[in-house]
C-alpha positions in Angstrom: 116.7 142.6 123.5 118.6 140.0 125.6 122.0 140.9 127.1 124.7 138.3 126.9 126.4 137.7 130.2 129.4 135.6 130.1 129.7 132.5 132.4 131.3 133.3 135.8 134.7 131.6 136.1 135.5 129.3 139.1 139.0 129.8 140.5 139.8 127.3 143.1 142.0 128.5 146.1 144.3 125.7 146.9 145.7 127.1 150.2 144.0 124.5 152.3 145.8 121.8 150.4 149.1 123.3 151.4 147.8 123.6 155.0 147.3 119.9 155.1 150.6 119.2 153.7 152.4 121.6 156.0 150.8 119.8 159.1 153.0 116.8 158.6 155.9 118.2 156.4 157.0 116.4 153.3 155.0 116.8 150.1 151.7 115.0 150.7 149.4 116.2 149.3 151.2 117.7 146.5 149.9 121.2 145.8 151.1 121.3 142.2 149.2 118.1 141.4 146.2 119.4 143.2 146.2 122.5 141.0 146.5 120.4 137.9 143.7 118.1 139.1 141.4 121.2 139.7 142.0 122.2 136.2 141.3 118.8 134.7 138.1 118.6 136.8 136.8 121.9 135.2 138.1 124.7 137.2 138.9 127.8 135.0 141.5 129.2 137.3 143.8 128.6 140.4 144.2 131.0 143.3 147.0 131.1 145.9 147.4 133.5 148.8 151.0 133.3 150.0 151.5 135.0 153.4 154.9 136.0 155.0 155.0 133.0 157.4 154.3 130.6 154.6 151.9 128.7 156.9 150.2 127.3 153.8 151.2 128.3 150.3 155.0 128.9 150.1 156.6 131.3 147.8 158.4 128.3 146.4 154.9 126.6 145.5 154.1 129.8 143.6 157.1 129.4 141.4 156.5 125.7 140.9 152.8 125.9 140.0 153.1 128.9 137.6 154.6 127.2 134.6 152.4 124.1 134.9 149.0 125.9 134.6 146.8 126.1 131.5 144.1 128.2 133.1 144.1 131.6 134.8 146.6 132.1 137.7 145.5 134.5 140.5 147.9 135.5 143.3 146.3 137.4 146.2 148.0 139.0 149.1 149.2 142.1 150.9 151.6 143.9 148.6 154.6 144.1 150.9 157.9 144.1 149.1 158.6 140.4 149.0 155.1 139.7 147.6 155.5 142.5 145.0 158.9 140.9 143.8 157.3 137.5 143.7 154.3 138.6 141.6 156.7 140.5 139.2 158.8 137.4 138.9 156.1 134.8 138.0 153.7 137.3 136.3 150.3 135.7 137.0 147.3 136.6 134.9 145.9 138.5 137.9 147.1 139.8 141.3 144.5 140.6 143.9 145.6 143.2 146.5 144.4 142.1 150.0 145.1 144.3 153.2 145.7 141.4 155.4 147.9 141.8 158.5 150.8 139.2 158.8 149.2 137.5 161.7 145.6 137.4 160.2 144.1 133.9 160.2 142.3 134.8 157.0 141.3 137.9 155.2 138.9 140.0 157.2 138.3 143.2 155.5 138.7 145.2 152.3 140.9 148.3 151.6 140.3 151.7 152.9 141.4 153.0 149.5 141.2 156.7 150.3 143.6 156.2 153.2 146.0 154.2 150.9 145.4 156.1 147.6 149.1 156.9 146.8 150.4 153.6 147.7 147.8 151.6 145.8 148.0 153.8 142.8 151.8 153.1 142.6 151.3 149.4 143.1 148.6 149.3 140.4 150.9 151.2 137.9 153.7 148.8 138.7 151.7 145.5 138.1 149.9 146.9 135.0 153.2 147.9 133.5 154.2 144.4 133.7 151.0 143.2 131.9 149.2 141.8 135.2 145.5 142.4 135.6 145.1 144.1 139.0 142.2 143.6 141.3 141.6 145.2 144.6 139.8 143.5 147.6 137.0 145.7 148.9 134.0 145.7 151.3 130.6 146.3 149.8 130.7 149.9 149.7 130.0 151.6 146.3 132.4 154.4 146.9 135.2 152.0 147.3 134.5 150.6 143.9 134.7 154.1 142.4 138.0 154.8 144.5 139.4 151.5 143.0 138.7 152.9 139.6 140.5 156.1 140.5 143.8 154.4 141.6 144.0 152.4 138.4 142.6 148.9 139.2 141.2 146.6 136.5 138.9 144.8 138.8 137.6 144.7 142.4 136.9 141.7 144.4 133.9 141.8 146.6 134.7 140.6 150.1 131.6 138.4 150.6 132.0 137.1 154.4 129.2 139.5 155.4 126.9 138.2 152.6 127.6 134.5 153.7 126.8 135.4 157.3 123.6 137.0 156.7 122.4 134.8 153.8 120.7 132.1 155.9 118.4 134.4 157.6 117.7 137.1 155.0 119.2 136.5 151.4 117.7 139.7 149.9 119.1 141.9 152.7 122.5 140.0 152.6 123.1 140.7 149.0 121.8 144.2 148.9 125.0 146.1 149.4 126.9 143.9 147.2 124.5 144.6 144.4 124.9 148.4 144.8 128.6 148.0 144.9 128.7 145.8 141.8 126.6 148.4 139.9 129.0 151.0 140.9 131.9 148.8 139.7 130.2 148.2 136.5 129.5 151.9 135.9 133.3 152.6 136.4 134.3 150.1 133.9 135.7 147.7 136.3 135.5 144.0 136.1 134.1 142.2 139.2 135.3 139.3 141.2 133.9 137.9 144.6 135.2 135.7 147.2 135.3 134.6 150.9 132.9 132.1 152.6 131.0 131.3 149.3 129.7 127.8 149.3 127.2 125.5 147.7 124.5 127.0 149.8 124.9 130.6 148.9 126.8 130.9 145.6 123.9 130.5 143.1 121.8 133.3 144.7 124.7 135.8 144.7 125.3 135.0 140.9 121.7 135.2 140.1 121.4 138.5 141.8 124.7 139.8 140.2 125.2 137.8 137.1 128.0 139.9 135.7 130.5 138.7 138.2 133.6 137.7 136.2 135.1 135.2 138.7 134.5 133.6 142.1 137.4 132.5 144.1 136.6 129.7 146.5 138.9 127.7 148.7 137.7 126.7 152.3 134.2 125.5 151.5 135.3 123.8 148.3 138.1 121.8 149.8 136.0 121.0 152.8 133.2 119.6 150.5 135.8 117.6 148.7 136.4 115.7 151.9 132.9 114.3 151.5 132.2 114.2 147.8 135.8 114.0 146.3 137.5 116.7 144.5 136.2 116.0 141.0 132.7 115.7 142.1 132.9 118.9 144.3 134.1 121.1 141.4 131.3 119.8 139.2 128.8 120.7 142.0 130.2 124.3 142.1 130.2 124.7 138.4 126.5 123.5 138.5 125.7 126.2 141.0 127.3 128.7 138.7 125.4 127.6 135.7 122.1 128.3 137.7 122.5 132.0 137.3 
């Protein structure tokens, strides 16, 4: 008997659009228009990651973008008080909890959930009470998926930098820990997302191996590819890789 596996959604992280804008000041490129263009070109979601220093996406961007979107809106970040207040104010479809330090260039690790169990349990309760799906960013460790379920998360997002790094030399080895963690998440009843350093080169293999991934969040590689191919064609190329699963 064949098992139906829903199509993985593509959520485009538009932080790099804001980085370009902020390099010159002003409002070019306009991040709200970029978000709407991504939707028009086929993306099924928009992701933003506002950091305290607002070096790319600003809190004001989040407030501007939210009411314009027709697809899923995902806000990711470290749940410091100002972030929590922002999320509760704009009520995205999903919040992804990421343990990045204020001075982190980019996210570089998943949560140590046992060490933060009380804190994360409280945050999950708060967001879920507001009707916001809550995902926790984790390394490819099966026990972390089980811990995420224990603290009340709805999903986990696999931090895929390690997969991307090892993929060129040994794809099977690169994906192994991710597969085991994905199985653990599914056994706990958690939804499954993935993101960080996913690209046109490595995306299809990950999804072929773990076809029940609900959503991939891709920013840096996709926006970089758009410099060469254009945004519309690039989103089409990523959707094509997703369909290969």
